[in-house]
N, C-alpha and C positions, 0 to 999 in steps of 0.2 A: 888305215887312216880313213876318216870320213870327211866329206866336203862340208866345212863349217864356215860360214861367214859371220854369223852371230848366233846367239842362244836360241833364236826362233827356228833356225834351220836344222832339220833332222832328215838327212837324206843319206841313207846307209849304203852308198855305192862308192867305190874307190874314187878318191879326189882326182886322180889322173884322167878319168874318162868323163868327168863332168865339167862343163864350162858355165860360169856365172855371167850374166849379162846385166848391165846397169843402164837400162834405157826405159824411160816412161813411154816412149813411142819408138818402135823399132824402125830402122831405115828401110826403104824399099828394096835395098840390096841384101837384106838379111838372109833370104833363102840361098842366094848365090854364095854369100859369105860362108854359110854352113856347109854347102855342098862342095866347096873348094877346100874344106878342112879348117876353116877359120875358127878361132876360139872366141873367148868372151869379148863383147863389145862394151866400151866404156863411155856411153853417151852422157850419163849423169853419174860420174864416179863418186860424187859427194853423198849419194844416197845408197841405200842397200840394194841388193840384187832384185831385179824384177822378174827374172826368168833364169832357170837352169836348163841347159840342153845337154843331151847325151846321145851318142851314136848307139841305136838300139842293138845292133849285132854285138857290140862290145859289152853292153849291159847283160844281154842274154847269155853270151859266152861265159861271162863271169858268173852269172847265176847258175848256169849248168855245172859249174865246178863246185857249187854248194850242194849239200844234201837235199835241201828244199829251197824254193824261191822265197826265203824268209825276208830278204833285204827289202823288197817292195811291199812286204806285209807289215812292216813296222809302222809306227805312227808317222803319217806323212808330214813333210815339212810344209810351212806356210807359203813358200815361194812356188809359183807355177813351174811345172816341169814339162819340157818338150822332148819326146823320144822320137828320133827319126832313123830310117833305115837307109835304103839306096840313095834317096834324095829327099830333101825337105821341099814340099810343094804346097801352095795354097790354092791349087787349081780347083779342087772339089772338096768342099768342107761339109762335115757331118756334125751338127750340133745336137747334143743330148740335153733336152730341157725336161726336167722331171717335176716341176712345180715347187721345188724347194728354194728357199732363199739362197742357198749355196749355188744352185744351178743358175739362177738368174744373175747372181753376182759375178760368177766366173765368166759368163757369156759377155756381160758388159765390159769386164776387164780385158777379155781376149780381143774384143772389137777395138777397144782403146789402144791396146798394145800393138795390134797388127793392122791398124786402119790403113796404113800405106801399102800393105801387102795383099789386101783382099778385095780391092776395088774391081778387079776383073774375075773374081772367083764365082763359081757356082756353089750355092749353099743349099743344104737340106736340113730342116729342123724336124726332129722326131720328138713328139710329145705324147704323154699317156692319153688314152681315149677319154678318160674322165678327169677333168680338172675342176676343182671346187669353184663356185662363183667368185669367191674371194680372190682367186688366182687368175681369173680369166682376163682381167685388165692387164696384169703383169705379162701374161702369155702374149697378148696382142702387142704390148710394147716391145717384147723380145722379137717378135716377128717383124715389126716395123723397123726396129734397129738394124736387124740383119739385112732386111730388104734395102734399106737406105745405104748400107755399107758394102754391098756386093752387087755383081752385075745380074745375078739370077738367083731367085730364092724359091724353094719348094717347102711346103709344110705338110707333114704326114702324122697321122694318129696311129700309133702302135702301142700295144700293151707289153712292151719289152720289160722284163724284170731283171734280166741278167746282162752283165757287160758283154758276155759272149754273143748275145743276140745283136748288139750294136756292132761288134767286131765282124760278125758274119755278114751283116748288111753292108758294112763298109767295104769288105773284101768283094762281095758279089757285085756291088755297084761301082767298084773302082774309085772309091773316095780316097783322097790323099791326106786328109787330116781329120781325126776324130777328136772333138772337143767335149770333154766330160769332167765330172767332179772327182776329186781324189777319194771320195767315199768308196769308189769302185776300184781303187788302186790295187788292193789285195787280190780281188777276183781277176782283174786284168793280168796281173803277174802270173796267175795260174794258167790263164788261157794262153798267154804268150809262151810260157814255159813249156806247155804241152804241144803247141802247134808249130813252134819255131822250126823253120826249114822243112816243114811238111808240105803235102800237096796243096793245101789251102793257103799257104803263106803268100802274102802280097807285099812285095818289098818297096812299094811306093807309098804305103800307109804309115803316117806318123800319128803320134798321140800327144794331145795337150791336156794335162791334168792340173786342176787347181781347185781351190775352195771358193 
């Protein structure tokens, strides 16, 4: 069985390990709620789900029972997905901005959804070394948005081209939440599938994936 709330949702992970949340703005207690084993929140039940969450070890254990990690390589659902391991924490955020409309949109939506949870967070934004002039204003707006929403913000230019580069940076610098687009969902599945429970694994790192 797959988790289906409406026809727009395509998330091929067993329904029993996925929790839908119906909140336009997550309460400040959201990380504690997840870490205590809490399931879906119904802040605005009259609307569709705004977030799916799943315990990463359960997802990866399930994936490892498959021949290949195909489930996260399928066409991603339109609802954001948060995968968390030992604990969900917004202590240290890593934002992946790549200059695309999807990247800017997902960061705006993340900040709106988590605004009550990231006021004390440290944030790092990684952006390509070259951004076209047409995107420079948008880039500055993203930086300002995150700066205004968190307690500390750093901005770095790296020509990362693979999701594995962001994952390695997040592990090395002990980030607790990587925010990136679902365009990288398939590659992320392969990275997680390969490194799960290995020497480089960092169990405080969560992943927020959206369009």
